[in-house]
KEVOVO-889347 format. One record per residue (C-alpha): z, x, y. Coordinates in steps of 0.25 Angstrom, whole numbers, plus 2048, in hexadecimal, padded with zeros to 3 digits. Each point is the difference from the previous one (the first is absolute). Last residue first. Layout:
ZXY
...
END
This chain:
8844646D6
7F18007FB
7F980D7F8
80D8047F7
80380F7FC
8097FF7F7
80980D7FE
8028097F2
7FE80A80A
7F48077F9
7FC7F0802
802802810
7F780E801
7F57F77FA
8047F5809
7FF80880C
7F48087FC
7F87F37FD
8047FA80D
7FC80D807
7F27FE7F9
7FE7F2805
80580280E
7F780B802
7F37F77FB
8037F6809
80180B80C
7F18057FA
7F97F27FF
8067FD80F
7FB80C803
7F37FB7FD
8007F2804
80580280C
8037F3806
80D8017FB
80B7FE7F7
80880C7FD
80680280E
806810801
80C803807
80C7F77FA
7F88037F2
7FF80D802
80F801803
8037F67F2
7F98087FA
80680D803
80E7FB7FE
7FC7FB7F2
7FB80E7FC
80D805805
8097F77F7
7F58027F5
80380F800
80E800801
8017F67F4
7F78097F8
80980D804
80C7FA7FB
7FA8037F2
80580F802
7FC8087F3
7FC80B808
7F27FF7F5
8007F2802
8027FD80D
7F680E806
7F57F97F7
8047F2805
7FF805810
7F38067FC
7FA7F47FB
8047F980A
7FC80980D
7F27FA801
8067F2803
80880780A
7F4806807
7F77F4800
80D7F9807
80180980A
7F1801803
8027F2802
80A800808
7F980C808
7F27F7801
7F48067FB
7FF7F57F3
7EF7FF803
7FE80B7F5
8037F67F6
7F47FA800
8007F57F6
7F57FE7F7
8088077F1
80A7F5802
7F97F6801
8007F680C
80B7F6801
7FC7F4804
8067FA80E
7FE7F1800
80E7FE80A
8087FC7F2
7FC80D7FB
80480680B
80E7FA800
8038037F1
7FD80F803
80980080B
80B7F87F7
7FD80C7F3
80380A80A
80D7FB807
8067FD7F1
7FE80E7FE
80680480E
80B7F67FC
8058087F4
80080C806
80B7F980B
8077F87F6
80380B7F8
80480A80B
80B7F3804
80080580E
7F17F9804
8067F47FF
8027F57F5
80F8067FB
8057FD7F2
80380D800
80680380D
8097F57F9
8068077F4
80080D806
7FF80B7F8
80580F803
7F98097F8
8078107FD
7F5809801
7FB80A7F4
7F87F47FE
7F780180B
8007F3808
7F67F3801
8017FF7F1
80B7F87FE
7FA7F680B
7F68007FA
8057F97F0
80A7FA805
7F87F980E
7F47FC7F4
8097FB7F4
8077F780B
80B7FE807
80B7F87FC
7FC7FF7F2
7FB80F800
810802806
8067F87F5
7F78057F4
805811804
80E7FA7FF
80A80280C
80E80A7FA
80D7FF7FA
8017F47FA
7F27FD7FA
7FE7F1802
80B80080B
7F7809806
80780980B
7FA80B80B
7FA7FC80D
80580780B
7FC7FB80D
7F2805807
7FA7F2800
8047FF7F2
80180C7F9
7FE8097F3
80080F800
7F88057F7
80480E7F7
7F780B7FF
7F68047F5
7FF80C7FA
7F38077FA
8008077F3
7F48097F9
8048007F2
7FD80A800
80380B80A
7F880B7F5
7FB7FF7F2
8048087F4
8037F27F9
80F8047FA
80580780A
7F97FC80B
8047F27FC
80F8047FF
7FE808810
7FA7F3804
80A7F77FC
80C80A806
7F880080D
8007F4802
80C7F97FE
80780380F
7F77F9806
8047F57F8
8087F780C
7F17FF808
7FB7F47F4
7F68077F6
7F17FF800
7FB8097F4
7F1805800
7FB8077F2
7F480A7FE
7FE8057F3
8007F17FA
7FB8027F3
8097F67F8
80880C7FB
80280480F
8057F3802
80B8007F5
80480E805
8037F780C
8087F67F7
80780C7F9
80480780E
8067F2803
8077FF7F2
80680D800
8067FE810
8067F27FC
8098087F6
7FE7FE7F2
80C7FD7F7
80880A7FB
80F7F9804
80180D808
7F37FD809
7F38077FB
7F3805809
807808809
7FB80880C
80080D802
803803810
7F480380B
7F57FC7F9
7F4807802
7FA8037F1
80A80A7FA
80B7F8809
7FD7F57F5
8068057F4
8047F57FB
80F7FF7FD
8097FC7F4
80D7FD805
80D808801
80B7FA809
803806810
80F7FB804
7FF7FA80E
80E7FF805
7FC7F980B
7F27FF804
7F980080D
7F47FC803
7F0807804
7FE8077F5
8057FA7F1
80A80A7FA
7FA80E7FA
7FB7FC7F1
8038057F2
7F68067F3
7FB7FC7F4
7F0806802
7F57F77FE
7F1806803
7FE8087F4
7F47FA7FE
8077F87F3
80A7FA807
7F77FA80A
7F77FB7F6
80D7F87FA
8057FB80C
7F27FB801
7FF7F97F3
80E7FA803
7FA7FA80D
7F37FC7F9
8087F97F5
7F87F57FF
80B7F6804
80680880B
7F3801808
7FD7F17FD
80D7FD808
7F980680B
7F67F6801
7F3803807
7F87F3808
7F2804800
7F47FD808
8097FA80A
7FE7F4808
8027FD811
7FD7F5807
80C7FF808
8047F37F9
7FC8077F3
80A80B802
80C7F5801
7FB7F97F5
80180E7F6
80D801807
8047F27FB
7FB8037F2
80780E7FF
80B7F9803
8017F67F7
7FB80B7F4
809808805
80B7F67FE
7FC7FE7F3
80280D7FB
80C802806
8047F37FA
7FD8067F1
80580E802
80C7FC806
8057F47F7
7FD80C7F4
80A809806
8097F7802
7FF7F87F2
7FA7F5800
8087F17FD
8007FF810
7F38017FF
7FB7F47F6
80C7F8806
7F87FF80D
7F47FB7FA
7F3804805
7F47FB807
8067F780D
80B80A7FE
7F880E801
7FA7F980D
80B7FC806
80580C800
7F4807806
8027F680C
80E803801
7FC80F802
7F87FC80B
80A7F9807
80480F802
80B80B7FE
7FD80B7F6
80B8037F9
80B80E805
8097F8808
8037F97F6
7FF7F07FC
80E7FB7FB
7FB7F47F9
8077F37FA
7F97F97F6
7F97F2803
7F48027F9
7F980580C
80780A803
7FF8047F2
7F0802803
80480680D
80980C7FA
7F78017F4
7F480380C
80880A808
8028077F0
7F28017FF
7FD80680D
80C80B800
7F98037F1
7F2801806
80780B80B
8058067F7
7F38077FA
7F27FA7FB
7F87F5807
7FA80980B
7F27FA801
7F680B804
7F57F8808
7F38077FE
7F1800809
7F58067FA
7F8807809
7F28047FF
7FC80880C
7F57FE809
8057FE80F
8007F17FE
8088037F3
809809808
8027F680B
8027F47F7
80B8087F9
80680380E
8017F1804
8077FD7F4
80A80B800
8037FD80F
7FF7F37FE
80C8017F4
80780B806
8027F680D
8037F57F6
80C8077F7
80780380F
7FF7F0802
8087FD7F6
7FA7FD7F1
8097F77F7
80A8047F8
8038097F3
7F38057FC
80080E808
7F4801809
7F58087FB
7FA7FE80E
7F580A7FE
7F88087F5
7F2804804
7FA8067F3
7F3809806
7F48037F8
7F4808808
7F57F8804
7F38027F7
7FC7F1801
80880080D
7F37FB80B
80680480D
8037F6809
7FF7FE812
7F77F57FE
8017FC7F3
8047F1805
7F37FE807
7F780B7FE
7F47FA806
8077FD80C
80880A801
7F3809800
7F97F780A
80C80380C
7FD80F7FC
7F47FF806
80780180E
80380D7FE
7F480580A
8017F480A
7FE80A80B
7FC80D7F9
8098097FB
80880C807
80480C7F7
80B809806
80080E7F7
80B808802
7FF80F802
80980A808
8007F380B
7F57F57FF
7F28017FA
7F57F5801
7FC7F57F8
7F57F4804
7FA7F37FD
8057FD7F2
7FC7F57FA
7F18067FB
8098067F4
80380F803
7F780D7FB
80A80C803
7FA80D800
801805810
80D7F7802
8058087F4
7FC80D806
8087FD80E
80C7FC7F9
7FF80E7F7
7FF80780E
80B7F9805
80A8017F5
7FB810802
7FB8057F2
8048097F5
7F97F47F8
80D7FD7F9
80A80280A
7F67F880A
8017F47F5
80C7FC801
7FF7FF80E
7F27F9801
8037F57F8
8097F980D
7F97F4801
7FF7F580A
7FC7F2801
7FE7F480A
7FD80A80B
80A809809
7FE7F680C
80A7F57F7
80C809800
8088027F3
7F48037F9
7FD7F97F0
8018097F7
7F48057F6
8048087F3
7F680C7FB
8068077F3
80080E7FF
7FB8067F4
8088057F5
80180E7F7
7F980580E
7F58097F9
7F680180C
7F17FE7FE
7FD7F1802
80E800809
7F47FB80B
7FA7F87F9
80C7F87FA
8057FE80E
7F37FB806
8017F57F4
80E7FC803
7FB7FD80F
7F77F87FB
80A7F87F5
80A7FF80C
7F47F980A
7FD7F87F3
80E7FB7FD
8037FE80F
7F47F67FF
8047F97F4
7FB8017F3
7F97F47F7
8087FB7F5
END
């Protein structure tokens, strides 16, 4: 992969820094970081490296800046450099100085902006992990899209991401699911039932009940004792729901490297072994807990429990690992699961949870610190809710789910691309209002349409050029320095910024930045297109502009692919 002009300028300055500090024991050499000046007259790049060097060299920053400019060997594309204020270095490029990036983009194609991950850090990224008790709702969908986009982004920037789904197939909710299915099975036999408030509503329960009756004899379940029947129906219902969930995920283009069953932790004895290890390490004791915070508990009677000393590792209260009936708590299974990730070689874990799980982060991280010594693991991202509307009016009910609109219903109505892109247009910390009608609109107000239309318009221009007999020149033969209009310069700067944007987005775990970037890139293209004729008599300039369009289309396609969104060539 060839170095960009920005990289060459950075390296030229860094070489001077190394020379200036050759005889000074600094511990760590300051890094050169180029930025874009806010005001055009200040040049194309600015750098403040003279400030951190001043203290090390025991000189004033302006003097250091003068020394740097006296020694630096800039690439030929740099027209001039001067000093501003106390020691800022402003760098101006020759006309068309950055345009060679267009050739790099087309040569690198889909890999532009990416980093080789042959030696990348392994990261376990767990997301969605919706309970296998029903279909996925749109809130699950947002977490799914965020997780998948983050995985694509981090893979592109050199990490090795292992995408994982944790199946909560143990616990009380599976018993409720089994009972819900059993009640519907009885109903289908003509038996009068009373459907309790705590049971799972929705037609999908009836669908599961029918599937069970199609493949099993009702009498065989009737003859089972209650415990055995609950186990069998729970197993069948979980399998049916997980098939549904996998299909829902497939509809929006998401596949996992691994589905991990909570039940296997209990069956393998890993939860019990975890508790025994903590006992042996003297991290469990018998004690009582204060009443729950945030709510008044009348006649609270503290009970002795076996408590994990999580407060020794940063938690605000010690946590029970065993219930009164002797079974493990959900927390015990959860930390056993994260310990299992660690044993599989993942020292870096990222979990994406719903915003209502924020209070759970500290205890899990405290437990992991006790077990592994790792700080702030897992790294947890919280995704806020989705408010579904139609023409601005709240839209909440689904016959199939009973209490919410399913993700598959939304995808069926507005399409995968609209769902995925729209979910990525806001920070995950912000609640998201998703309007079904707006997501289907074919206008500039619909962000996914706006971006895809830019990509399609470019290809329409390329097809028109071909239809008019224009033969596009070889990339290496195009004189890109002719691209000097303000609109072309802005568009080129946007294309140059793509790798840095990806790096920032990956480091901050903010894939929404990709969507924001593409919308800005599409706007820059539309501005260029409206003010700069592409197919024209000036052949050299036409070839340069065609190359600019092709590079822009490539970057739009690259960015959309990270979001799991298609880049149509015609609309």
